[in-house]
DSSP file (Angstrom, degrees, kcal/mol; ACC not computed):
  #  RESIDUE AA STRUCTURE BP1 BP2  ACC     N-H-->O    O-->H-N    N-H-->O    O-->H-N    TCO  KAPPA ALPHA  PHI   PSI    X-CA   Y-CA   Z-CA
    1    1 A X              0   0    0      0, 0.0     2,-0.0     0, 0.0    51,-0.0   0.000 360.0 360.0 360.0 128.6   33.7  156.5  111.3
    2    2 A X     >  -     0   0    0      1,-0.1     4,-1.6     4,-0.0     0, 0.0  -0.286 360.0-107.4 -79.7 168.1   35.7  158.8  109.0
    3    3 A X  H  > S+     0   0    0      1,-0.2     4,-1.0     2,-0.2    -1,-0.1   0.874 122.0  54.9 -61.8 -36.9   35.9  158.5  105.2
    4    4 A X  H >> S+     0   0    0      1,-0.2     4,-0.8     2,-0.2     3,-0.6   0.902 105.6  51.8 -63.8 -39.7   39.5  157.3  105.6
    5    5 A X  H >4 S+     0   0    0      1,-0.2     3,-0.6     2,-0.2    -1,-0.2   0.862 104.0  57.8 -62.9 -36.1   38.4  154.6  108.0
    6    6 A X  H 3< S+     0   0    0     -4,-1.6    -1,-0.2     1,-0.2    -2,-0.2   0.764 100.2  58.5 -66.9 -24.7   35.8  153.4  105.4
    7    7 A X  H << S+     0   0    0     -4,-1.0    -1,-0.2    -3,-0.6     2,-0.2   0.776  91.9  81.9 -76.9 -26.5   38.5  152.8  102.9
    8    8 A X  S << S-     0   0    0     -4,-0.8     2,-0.5    -3,-0.6    26,-0.2  -0.526  87.3-117.0 -79.6 145.8   40.4  150.3  105.1
    9    9 A X  E     -a   34   0A   0     24,-3.0    26,-2.3    -2,-0.2     2,-0.6  -0.742  31.4-137.2 -83.2 124.4   39.3  146.7  105.2
   10   10 A X  E     -a   35   0A   0     -2,-0.5    45,-2.3    43,-0.3    46,-1.5  -0.748  24.9-179.3 -96.8 120.3   38.2  146.0  108.7
   11   11 A X  E     -ab  36  56A   0     24,-2.9    26,-2.3    -2,-0.6     2,-0.4  -0.963  13.1-156.7-122.7 128.5   39.3  142.7  110.3
   12   12 A X  E     -ab  37  57A   0     44,-2.6    46,-3.1    -2,-0.4     2,-0.5  -0.850   8.4-158.6-100.3 140.8   38.5  141.4  113.7
   13   13 A X  E     -ab  38  58A   0     24,-2.9    26,-3.0    -2,-0.4     2,-0.6  -0.977  11.2-176.2-124.1 121.6   40.8  138.8  115.3
   14   14 A X  E     + b   0  59A   0     44,-3.1    46,-2.3    -2,-0.5     2,-0.4  -0.879  31.7 136.9-116.5  95.2   39.6  136.5  118.1
   15   15 A X        -     0   0    0     -2,-0.6     6,-0.1    24,-0.4    -2,-0.1  -0.977  44.9-151.8-143.2 120.9   42.7  134.5  119.2
   16   16 A X  S    S+     0   0    0     -2,-0.4     2,-0.6     4,-0.1    -1,-0.1   0.815  76.6  86.2 -65.9 -29.7   43.7  133.8  122.8
   17   17 A X     >  -     0   0    0      1,-0.2     4,-2.4     2,-0.1     5,-0.2  -0.613  62.0-161.7 -78.8 117.6   47.4  133.5  122.0
   18   18 A X  H  > S+     0   0    0     -2,-0.6     4,-2.8     1,-0.2     5,-0.2   0.872  90.7  56.1 -64.4 -37.1   49.0  136.9  122.1
   19   19 A X  H  > S+     0   0    0      2,-0.2     4,-2.2     1,-0.2    -1,-0.2   0.928 111.3  42.1 -62.2 -46.1   52.0  135.6  120.1
   20   20 A X  H  > S+     0   0    0      2,-0.2     4,-2.7     1,-0.2     5,-0.3   0.910 114.7  51.0 -68.9 -41.9   49.8  134.4  117.2
   21   21 A X  H  X S+     0   0    0     -4,-2.4     4,-2.6     1,-0.2    -2,-0.2   0.931 112.8  45.9 -60.6 -45.9   47.6  137.5  117.3
   22   22 A X  H  X S+     0   0    0     -4,-2.8     4,-2.5     2,-0.2    -2,-0.2   0.902 113.2  49.7 -65.2 -41.3   50.7  139.8  117.2
   23   23 A X  H  X S+     0   0    0     -4,-2.2     4,-2.0    -5,-0.2    -2,-0.2   0.940 114.4  43.6 -62.4 -48.2   52.3  137.8  114.4
   24   24 A X  H  X S+     0   0    0     -4,-2.7     4,-2.3     1,-0.2    -2,-0.2   0.909 114.1  50.8 -63.2 -43.2   49.2  137.8  112.2
   25   25 A X  H  X S+     0   0    0     -4,-2.6     4,-3.0    -5,-0.3     5,-0.3   0.907 108.1  53.2 -60.9 -42.7   48.6  141.5  113.0
   26   26 A X  H  X S+     0   0    0     -4,-2.5     4,-2.1     1,-0.2    -1,-0.2   0.917 109.4  48.2 -60.6 -44.8   52.1  142.3  112.0
   27   27 A X  H  X S+     0   0    0     -4,-2.0     4,-1.5     1,-0.2    -1,-0.2   0.934 115.2  44.5 -61.3 -46.6   51.7  140.5  108.6
   28   28 A X  H  X S+     0   0    0     -4,-2.3     4,-1.4     1,-0.2     6,-0.2   0.894 112.8  50.2 -69.4 -39.7   48.5  142.2  107.8
   29   29 A X  H  < S+     0   0    0     -4,-3.0    -1,-0.2     1,-0.2    -2,-0.2   0.866 108.5  52.9 -67.6 -34.4   49.6  145.7  108.9
   30   30 A X  H  < S+     0   0    0     -4,-2.1    -1,-0.2    -5,-0.3    -2,-0.2   0.856 106.0  54.2 -66.9 -33.4   52.8  145.4  106.8
   31   31 A X  H  < S-     0   0    0     -4,-1.5    -1,-0.2    -5,-0.2    -2,-0.2   0.837 106.6-149.1 -68.2 -30.9   50.6  144.6  103.8
   32   32 A X     <  +     0   0    0     -4,-1.4    -2,-0.1    -5,-0.1     3,-0.1   0.168  64.7  79.6  82.9 159.3   48.6  147.8  104.5
   33   33 A X  S    S+     0   0    0      1,-0.2   -24,-3.0    -4,-0.1     2,-0.4   0.556  73.5 111.2  85.6  10.3   45.0  148.7  103.9
   34   34 A X  E     -a    9   0A   0    -26,-0.2     2,-0.5    -6,-0.2    -1,-0.2  -0.932  51.7-158.0-121.4 140.6   43.7  147.0  107.0
   35   35 A X  E     -a   10   0A   0    -26,-2.3   -24,-2.9    -2,-0.4     2,-0.4  -0.980  24.9-154.8-107.2 126.2   42.2  148.2  110.3
   36   36 A X  E     -a   11   0A   0     -2,-0.5     2,-0.4   -26,-0.2   -24,-0.2  -0.824  11.9-168.4-108.4 141.7   42.6  145.4  112.9
   37   37 A X  E     -a   12   0A   0    -26,-2.3   -24,-2.9    -2,-0.4     2,-0.6  -0.990  15.3-143.0-129.0 122.5   40.5  144.9  116.0
   38   38 A X  E     -a   13   0A   0     -2,-0.4     2,-0.5   -26,-0.2   -24,-0.2  -0.752  19.0-162.0 -85.0 125.0   41.5  142.5  118.7
   39   39 A X        -     0   0    0    -26,-3.0   -24,-0.4    -2,-0.6     3,-0.1  -0.919  11.1-168.1-111.3 131.2   38.3  140.8  120.1
   40   40 A X        +     0   0    0     -2,-0.5     2,-0.3     1,-0.2    -1,-0.1   0.832  67.4  20.8 -88.1 -34.7   38.5  139.1  123.5
   41   41 A X    >>  -     0   0    0      1,-0.1     3,-1.6   -27,-0.0     4,-0.5  -0.955  68.4-121.3-139.3 152.5   35.2  137.1  123.6
   42   42 A X  G >4 S+     0   0    0     -2,-0.3     3,-1.3     1,-0.3     4,-0.5   0.872 114.6  60.9 -57.6 -37.3   32.6  135.7  121.2
   43   43 A X  G 34 S+     0   0    0      1,-0.3     4,-0.3     2,-0.1    -1,-0.3   0.668  99.8  56.5 -67.7 -14.7   30.0  137.7  123.0
   44   44 A X  G <> S+     0   0    0     -3,-1.6     4,-1.5     1,-0.1     3,-0.4   0.616  83.8  85.6 -87.4 -14.1   32.0  140.9  122.0
   45   45 A X  H <X S+     0   0    0     -3,-1.3     4,-2.3    -4,-0.5     5,-0.2   0.905  83.5  54.8 -58.5 -45.9   31.9  140.2  118.3
   46   46 A X  H  > S+     0   0    0     -4,-0.5     4,-2.5     1,-0.2     5,-0.3   0.881 104.6  54.9 -58.3 -39.1   28.5  141.8  117.7
   47   47 A X  H  > S+     0   0    0     -3,-0.4     4,-3.2    -4,-0.3     5,-0.4   0.932 110.2  46.1 -58.6 -45.8   29.6  145.1  119.2
   48   48 A X  H  X S+     0   0    0     -4,-1.5     4,-1.9     1,-0.2     6,-0.7   0.867 111.5  51.8 -67.7 -35.8   32.6  145.3  116.8
   49   49 A X  H  X S+     0   0    0     -4,-2.3     4,-0.8     4,-0.2    -1,-0.2   0.928 118.5  36.8 -64.7 -44.2   30.4  144.4  113.8
   50   50 A X  H  < S+     0   0    0     -4,-2.5    -2,-0.2    -5,-0.2    -3,-0.2   0.945 125.5  36.5 -73.6 -50.1   27.9  147.1  114.7
   51   51 A X  H  < S+     0   0    0     -4,-3.2    -3,-0.2    -5,-0.3    -2,-0.2   0.869 132.3  25.0 -74.7 -38.3   30.3  149.8  116.0
   52   52 A X  H  < S-     0   0    0     -4,-1.9    -1,-0.2    -5,-0.4    -3,-0.2   0.370  96.5-126.1-113.1   3.0   33.2  149.3  113.6
   53   53 A X     <  -     0   0    0     -4,-0.8   -43,-0.3    -5,-0.2    -4,-0.2   0.921  33.1-158.8  52.8  52.0   31.5  147.7  110.6
   54   54 A X        -     0   0    0     -6,-0.7   -43,-0.2     1,-0.1    -1,-0.1  -0.324  18.4-175.1 -60.8 142.8   33.8  144.6  110.5
   55   55 A X        +     0   0    0    -45,-2.3    27,-2.3     1,-0.3     2,-0.4   0.606  68.7  29.2-110.2 -21.0   33.9  142.8  107.2
   56   56 A X  E     -bc  11  82A   0    -46,-1.5   -44,-2.6    25,-0.2     2,-0.4  -0.997  61.7-165.7-147.7 133.1   36.1  139.9  108.1
   57   57 A X  E     -bc  12  83A   0     25,-2.9    27,-3.2    -2,-0.4     2,-0.5  -0.983   5.0-160.1-129.2 125.0   36.6  138.0  111.3
   58   58 A X  E     -bc  13  84A   0    -46,-3.1   -44,-3.1    -2,-0.4     2,-0.4  -0.897  20.4-179.8-102.7 124.7   39.4  135.5  112.0
   59   59 A X  E     -bc  14  85A   0     25,-3.2    27,-3.0    -2,-0.5     2,-0.7  -0.976  34.3-128.9-132.1 137.2   38.7  133.2  114.9
   60   60 A X    >   -     0   0    0    -46,-2.3     3,-1.7    -2,-0.4     4,-0.4  -0.760  27.5-140.9 -74.6 118.3   40.5  130.3  116.6
   61   61 A X  G >  S+     0   0    0     -2,-0.7     3,-1.3    25,-0.4     4,-0.4   0.733  93.6  75.5 -59.1 -21.0   37.8  127.6  116.5
   62   62 A X  G >  S+     0   0    0      1,-0.3     3,-1.2     2,-0.2     4,-0.3   0.861  88.5  57.7 -58.8 -35.5   38.8  126.5  120.0
   63   63 A X  G X> S+     0   0    0     -3,-1.7     4,-0.8     1,-0.3     3,-0.6   0.706  98.3  62.3 -69.7 -17.6   37.1  129.5  121.5
   64   64 A X  G <4 S+     0   0    0     -3,-1.3     4,-0.4    -4,-0.4    -1,-0.3   0.603  77.6  84.7 -84.6 -10.0   33.8  128.5  119.9
   65   65 A X  G <4 S+     0   0    0     -3,-1.2    -1,-0.2    -4,-0.4     3,-0.2   0.801 101.9  34.4 -62.7 -26.0   33.6  125.2  121.8
   66   66 A X  T <4 S+     0   0    0     -3,-0.6     3,-0.2    -4,-0.3    -1,-0.2   0.816 128.7  34.9 -91.7 -37.3   32.0  127.1  124.7
   67   67 A X  S  X S+     0   0    0     -4,-0.8     4,-2.2     1,-0.2    -2,-0.2  -0.205  71.1 131.8-114.9  40.4   30.0  129.7  122.7
   68   68 A X  H  > S+     0   0    0     -4,-0.4     4,-2.6     1,-0.2     5,-0.2   0.913  75.0  50.1 -61.0 -44.4   28.9  127.7  119.6
   69   69 A X  H  > S+     0   0    0     -3,-0.2     4,-2.2     1,-0.2    -1,-0.2   0.912 110.8  49.3 -63.0 -42.3   25.3  128.8  119.7
   70   70 A X  H  > S+     0   0    0      2,-0.2     4,-2.5     1,-0.2    -1,-0.2   0.914 112.1  49.3 -61.4 -43.5   26.2  132.5  120.1
   71   71 A X  H  X S+     0   0    0     -4,-2.2     4,-2.9     2,-0.2    -2,-0.2   0.941 111.4  47.4 -61.9 -49.1   28.6  132.2  117.1
   72   72 A X  H  X S+     0   0    0     -4,-2.6     4,-2.0     1,-0.2    -1,-0.2   0.869 111.8  51.6 -62.8 -36.8   26.0  130.5  114.9
   73   73 A X  H  X S+     0   0    0     -4,-2.2     4,-1.8    -5,-0.2    -1,-0.2   0.936 112.7  44.9 -64.5 -46.6   23.4  133.1  115.8
   74   74 A X  H  X S+     0   0    0     -4,-2.5     4,-1.1     1,-0.2    -2,-0.2   0.910 111.9  52.3 -63.5 -42.6   25.8  136.0  114.9
   75   75 A X  H  < S+     0   0    0     -4,-2.9     3,-0.5     1,-0.2    -1,-0.2   0.900 109.7  49.1 -61.9 -40.4   26.9  134.3  111.7
   76   76 A X  H  < S+     0   0    0     -4,-2.0     3,-0.3     1,-0.2    -1,-0.2   0.882 112.6  47.8 -65.7 -38.3   23.3  133.9  110.6
   77   77 A X  H  < S+     0   0    0     -4,-1.8     2,-0.3     1,-0.2    -1,-0.2   0.596 112.5  50.1 -79.5 -11.8   22.5  137.6  111.4
   78   78 A X    ><  +     0   0    0     -4,-1.1     3,-1.5    -3,-0.5    -1,-0.2  -0.600  58.5 161.8-129.2  71.7   25.5  139.0  109.6
   79   79 A X  T 3  S+     0   0    0     -3,-0.3    -1,-0.1    -2,-0.3    -2,-0.1   0.700  73.4  60.3 -67.6 -18.4   25.6  137.4  106.1
   80   80 A X  T 3  S+     0   0    0      2,-0.1     2,-0.4    46,-0.0    -1,-0.3   0.519  87.0  90.0 -87.1  -4.1   28.0  140.1  104.7
   81   81 A X  S <  S-     0   0    0     -3,-1.5     2,-0.5    -6,-0.2   -25,-0.2  -0.772  72.9-138.8 -92.2 135.8   30.7  139.2  107.2
   82   82 A X  E     -c   56   0A   0    -27,-2.3   -25,-2.9    -2,-0.4     2,-0.5  -0.836  14.8-153.6 -95.4 128.5   33.3  136.6  106.2
   83   83 A X  E     -c   57   0A   0     -2,-0.5    17,-2.0   -27,-0.2    18,-1.4  -0.898  12.1-171.3-108.3 121.9   34.1  134.2  109.0
   84   84 A X  E     -cd  58 101A   0    -27,-3.2   -25,-3.2    -2,-0.5     2,-0.5  -0.944  17.3-139.7-120.8 130.4   37.5  132.5  108.9
   85   85 A X  E     -cd  59 102A   0     16,-2.5    18,-3.2    -2,-0.4     2,-0.9  -0.753  12.0-146.6 -84.6 126.7   38.9  129.7  111.1
   86   86 A X  E     - d   0 103A   0    -27,-3.0     2,-0.5    -2,-0.5   -25,-0.4  -0.856  26.6-165.1 -93.6 106.5   42.5  130.2  112.1
   87   87 A X  E     + d   0 104A   0     16,-2.3    18,-2.7    -2,-0.9    19,-0.4  -0.826  37.9 139.2-108.8 125.0   43.7  126.6  112.3
   88   88 A X  S    S+     0   0    0     -2,-0.5     2,-0.3    16,-0.2    -1,-0.1   0.169  72.6  36.7-143.0  17.2   46.8  125.3  113.9
   89   89 A X  S    S-     0   0    0      0, 0.0     2,-0.3     0, 0.0    -1,-0.1  -0.919  98.9 -69.7-151.6 178.4   45.6  122.2  115.5
   90   90 A X        +     0   0    0     -2,-0.3     2,-0.3    -3,-0.1    -2,-0.0  -0.560  48.6 176.7 -79.9 133.6   43.1  119.4  114.7
   91   91 A X        -     0   0    0     -2,-0.3   -29,-0.0    -4,-0.0     5,-0.0  -0.976  36.4 -98.2-131.4 149.2   39.4  120.2  114.8
   92   92 A X    >>  -     0   0    0     -2,-0.3     4,-1.8     1,-0.1     3,-0.6  -0.294  33.6-118.1 -60.4 148.7   36.4  118.1  114.0
   93   93 A X  H 3> S+     0   0    0      1,-0.2     4,-2.1     2,-0.2     5,-0.1   0.870 113.8  59.6 -57.1 -39.2   35.0  118.6  110.5
   94   94 A X  H 34 S+     0   0    0      1,-0.2     4,-0.4     2,-0.2    -1,-0.2   0.854 105.0  49.5 -60.6 -36.0   31.7  119.8  111.9
   95   95 A X  H X4 S+     0   0    0     -3,-0.6     3,-1.3     1,-0.2     4,-0.2   0.943 112.2  46.0 -68.6 -47.6   33.5  122.7  113.7
   96   96 A X  H >< S+     0   0    0     -4,-1.8     3,-1.4     1,-0.3    -2,-0.2   0.794 102.5  65.7 -68.3 -26.7   35.4  123.8  110.6
   97   97 A X  T 3< S+     0   0    0     -4,-2.1    -1,-0.3     1,-0.3    -2,-0.2   0.648  86.7  71.3 -68.9 -14.0   32.2  123.7  108.5
   98   98 A X  T <  S+     0   0    0     -3,-1.3    -1,-0.3    -4,-0.4     2,-0.2   0.686  91.5  75.2 -73.1 -16.7   30.7  126.5  110.6
   99   99 A X  S <  S-     0   0    0     -3,-1.4   -15,-0.2    -4,-0.2     3,-0.1  -0.562  79.7-132.4 -97.4 158.7   33.2  128.9  108.9
  100  100 A X  S    S-     0   0    0    -17,-2.0     2,-0.3     1,-0.2   -16,-0.2   0.788  88.5 -11.6 -74.7 -29.3   33.2  130.4  105.5
  101  101 A X  E     -d   84   0A   0    -18,-1.4   -16,-2.5    -5,-0.0     2,-0.4  -0.961  64.0-122.9-160.0 172.8   36.9  129.5  105.1
  102  102 A X  E     -d   85   0A   0     -2,-0.3     2,-0.5   -18,-0.2   -16,-0.2  -0.960   9.3-160.3-127.7 146.4   40.0  128.3  106.9
  103  103 A X  E     -d   86   0A   0    -18,-3.2   -16,-2.3    -2,-0.4     2,-0.3  -0.964  16.6-143.4-126.4 112.5   43.4  129.8  107.2
  104  104 A X  E >   -d   87   0A   0     -2,-0.5     3,-1.5   -18,-0.2   -16,-0.2  -0.595   8.9-141.3 -75.3 131.9   46.2  127.5  108.2
  105  105 A X  T 3  S+     0   0    0    -18,-2.7    -1,-0.1    -2,-0.3   -17,-0.1   0.692  96.4  67.1 -66.8 -18.5   48.7  129.2  110.5
  106  106 A X  T 3  S+     0   0    0    -19,-0.4    -1,-0.3     2,-0.0   -18,-0.1   0.523  77.1 103.5 -84.1  -5.0   51.5  127.3  108.8
  107  107 A X  S <  S-     0   0    0     -3,-1.5     2,-0.0     1,-0.1    -4,-0.0  -0.328  79.3 -98.9 -75.4 162.3   51.1  129.2  105.4
  108  108 A X     >  -     0   0    0      1,-0.1     4,-2.1    -2,-0.0     5,-0.1  -0.288  29.9-108.8 -76.7 164.8   53.6  131.9  104.4
  109  109 A X  H  > S+     0   0    0      1,-0.2     4,-2.3     2,-0.2     5,-0.1   0.810 119.4  58.4 -64.5 -29.0   52.8  135.6  104.8
  110  110 A X  H  > S+     0   0    0      2,-0.2     4,-2.3     1,-0.2    -1,-0.2   0.922 106.6  47.2 -64.9 -43.1   52.5  135.9  101.0
  111  111 A X  H  > S+     0   0    0      2,-0.2     4,-2.6     1,-0.2    -2,-0.2   0.903 110.3  52.7 -65.4 -41.0   49.7  133.3  101.0
  112  112 A X  H  X S+     0   0    0     -4,-2.1     4,-2.5     1,-0.2    -2,-0.2   0.936 110.1  48.8 -59.1 -45.8   48.0  135.1  104.0
  113  113 A X  H  X S+     0   0    0     -4,-2.3     4,-2.6     1,-0.2    -2,-0.2   0.907 111.4  49.0 -62.0 -42.4   48.1  138.3  102.0
  114  114 A X  H  X S+     0   0    0     -4,-2.3     4,-2.4     2,-0.2    -1,-0.2   0.907 111.1  50.1 -63.6 -41.2   46.6  136.7   98.9
  115  115 A X  H  X S+     0   0    0     -4,-2.6     4,-2.1     2,-0.2    -2,-0.2   0.930 112.2  47.2 -62.6 -44.6   43.9  135.1  100.9
  116  116 A X  H  X S+     0   0    0     -4,-2.5     4,-2.3     1,-0.2    -2,-0.2   0.916 111.5  50.5 -64.4 -43.0   42.9  138.4  102.5
  117  117 A X  H  X S+     0   0    0     -4,-2.6     4,-2.0     1,-0.2    -1,-0.2   0.897 109.4  51.6 -62.8 -39.0   43.0  140.2   99.1
  118  118 A X  H  X S+     0   0    0     -4,-2.4     4,-1.9     1,-0.2    -1,-0.2   0.907 109.8  50.0 -61.7 -40.8   40.7  137.5   97.6
  119  119 A X  H  X S+     0   0    0     -4,-2.1     4,-2.4     2,-0.2    -2,-0.2   0.858 105.2  56.4 -68.7 -34.6   38.3  138.0  100.5
  120  120 A X  H  X S+     0   0    0     -4,-2.3     4,-2.5     1,-0.2    -1,-0.2   0.934 107.0  50.2 -60.1 -44.2   38.3  141.7  100.1
  121  121 A X  H  X S+     0   0    0     -4,-2.0     4,-2.5     1,-0.2    -2,-0.2   0.897 108.8  52.7 -60.2 -39.6   37.2  141.1   96.5
  122  122 A X  H  X S+     0   0    0     -4,-1.9     4,-2.8     2,-0.2    -1,-0.2   0.914 109.6  47.9 -61.6 -43.3   34.5  138.8   97.8
  123  123 A X  H  X S+     0   0    0     -4,-2.4     4,-2.8     2,-0.2     5,-0.2   0.919 111.4  50.3 -64.6 -43.5   33.2  141.5  100.1
  124  124 A X  H  X S+     0   0    0     -4,-2.5     4,-2.0     2,-0.2    -2,-0.2   0.918 112.8  46.6 -61.0 -43.8   33.2  144.1   97.4
  125  125 A X  H  X S+     0   0    0     -4,-2.5     4,-2.5     2,-0.2    -2,-0.2   0.930 112.9  49.9 -63.7 -45.8   31.3  141.8   95.1
  126  126 A X  H  X S+     0   0    0     -4,-2.8     4,-2.5     1,-0.2    -2,-0.2   0.914 111.8  47.0 -60.1 -43.8   28.8  140.9   97.8
  127  127 A X  H  X S+     0   0    0     -4,-2.8     4,-1.8     2,-0.2    -1,-0.2   0.848 111.4  52.2 -70.6 -31.2   28.2  144.5   98.7
  128  128 A X  H  X S+     0   0    0     -4,-2.0     4,-1.4    -5,-0.2    -2,-0.2   0.912 110.9  46.9 -66.3 -42.4   27.7  145.4   95.1
  129  129 A X  H  X S+     0   0    0     -4,-2.5     4,-1.3     1,-0.2    -2,-0.2   0.909 110.2  53.8 -64.4 -41.7   25.2  142.7   94.6
  130  130 A X  H  X S+     0   0    0     -4,-2.5     4,-0.8     1,-0.2     3,-0.2   0.877 105.4  53.9 -62.1 -37.4   23.4  143.8   97.8
  131  131 A X  H  < S+     0   0    0     -4,-1.8     3,-0.3     1,-0.2    -1,-0.2   0.874 111.4  45.1 -63.3 -37.0   23.1  147.3   96.5
  132  132 A X  H  < S+     0   0    0     -4,-1.4    -1,-0.2     1,-0.2    -2,-0.2   0.664 112.6  50.4 -84.1 -15.4   21.4  146.1   93.3
  133  133 A X  H  <        0   0    0     -4,-1.3    -1,-0.2    -3,-0.2    -2,-0.2   0.521 360.0 360.0 -98.8  -5.3   19.0  143.7   95.0
  134  134 A X     <        0   0    0     -4,-0.8    -1,-0.2    -3,-0.3    -2,-0.1   0.489 360.0 360.0 -79.1 360.0   17.7  146.2   97.5
């Protein structure tokens, strides 16, 4: 990973709908400062975290109904990654509680950008705290 790559905020997106993935990617790329990674399966997430140092992962909770245990295992092992549910249908409260946050697909692109910027600040604060506690 180059120094330039380290400056970009790395986001993984696990969403089966190509239309939604492309729309969300378009919003984030226009905002700038993001490297985006399309993830096909829950079982692929760990590879992207290790190889590409993902900091934030957006997931359609529907895909977790099959791989819930794998997701919870990964989430436990990667405390510095922020896990976001991309919500555009009804999910049980227990499913949504597995995530650090939720992003409603119906919000405007400005709201999406503000949420992502807020999360970047959270990651920076977390990594700063981790440096001082090691």
